[in-house]
C-alpha positions, 0 to 999 in steps of 0.5 A: 281870397283875401288873407285872414287878418289877425291882430296881435297885441303885446307890449313886448316886441319879441313876443309880437315878432314871434307870434307874427312869424308863426301866424304868417307861416300859416297864411294869416295876415298879421297886424300889431299893437303894443298898447291897449288904447291903440289895440282898441282903436284898431279892433273897432276900425277893422274886422279881424278874424281873431285878436290875440290880446295880452292881459297886461298892457300899457294905456288900457289893460287887456280886460278893459280892451275886451270889455270895451270891444264887446260893447260894439263887436263880437270879434273872437279874443284869445287872452294871453295871461301869466301862469297861475293868474286864474282870477284874471283869466276868469275875469277875462272870460266874464268880459267876453274872452273866448280862450286864454293861453298861458305864458310862456306858450308854444307858438304852435299851440297858439296857432292851433288855437287861432285856427280852432277858434276861426273854425268854430266861429265860421261853422255857425249853428246847425240848421235844425238848432235855429228854432229849438227851445230846450225846456227842463225843470228850472232851466230853459235854453232858446237856441234861436235867441240864445237866451237862457232863463233859470226859474224865470230869471235871465242868465247872462252867459259869455259865448263860450259858457253858452256853447258849453251849456248847450252842448251838455244840455243836448245830451242829458245824462251822457258823461263827457271827458274834459278832452271830449269837451275841448275837442267838440266845444273848443275844437282843440284836436291836439292842444288844450289846457283842461283847466279851460273846461274847469274854469268855464264849468265853475263860472257856468254853475255860479251864474246859473246858481245866482238865479236857481240853485237847482239849475246849477245843480244840473251841471254835475261833476263825474269825479275822475271822468268829466262832466254831465248834464243831469235833468232835475226830477 
């Protein structure tokens, strides 16, 4: 079998070398880029299993790389961001990033996230989901076309926002902890920042709310526990 290829993009050679070392120890083949323009050219010309993409880059920053990449390919992207840089993380998710890791980070955690993302992507949808349509008051989810409509308006979601909505909607009224959502939606068994869940829930509500406030209200916070999907009356 050919080794799984990962593209690591960071303008700091020290970080690229460290990430490469840990990924190669886990059997991955690693290629590197030190600026956004080179990274985008490589990402479009090659098929990588995952791209580890720093947010702050010369030539093109990580957000622009992700935005341009998403116009042509669906390669999974893990964004590297500075601590406390919430707005840039949210923007990264809007542009199609699948996950983020905050600097300074544990290389072992990054490897776990790479593996989890690859596992999720290659699992694909369950066979019984391919022709299902979930219909609720104010909200319809078509699993075959991956189309979400709220009160008749199309709602554009990132892949992860869509997966999170589907996961909750398939189990109405069931309360999920953040740990459960990280485990089942992100496939994080040992590592995971719970703010990832909160950020995605926030963006999901905002996008649904622009089309239908009742649809957005179906994503309910259960204080001190987690979240649930509550069917509107």
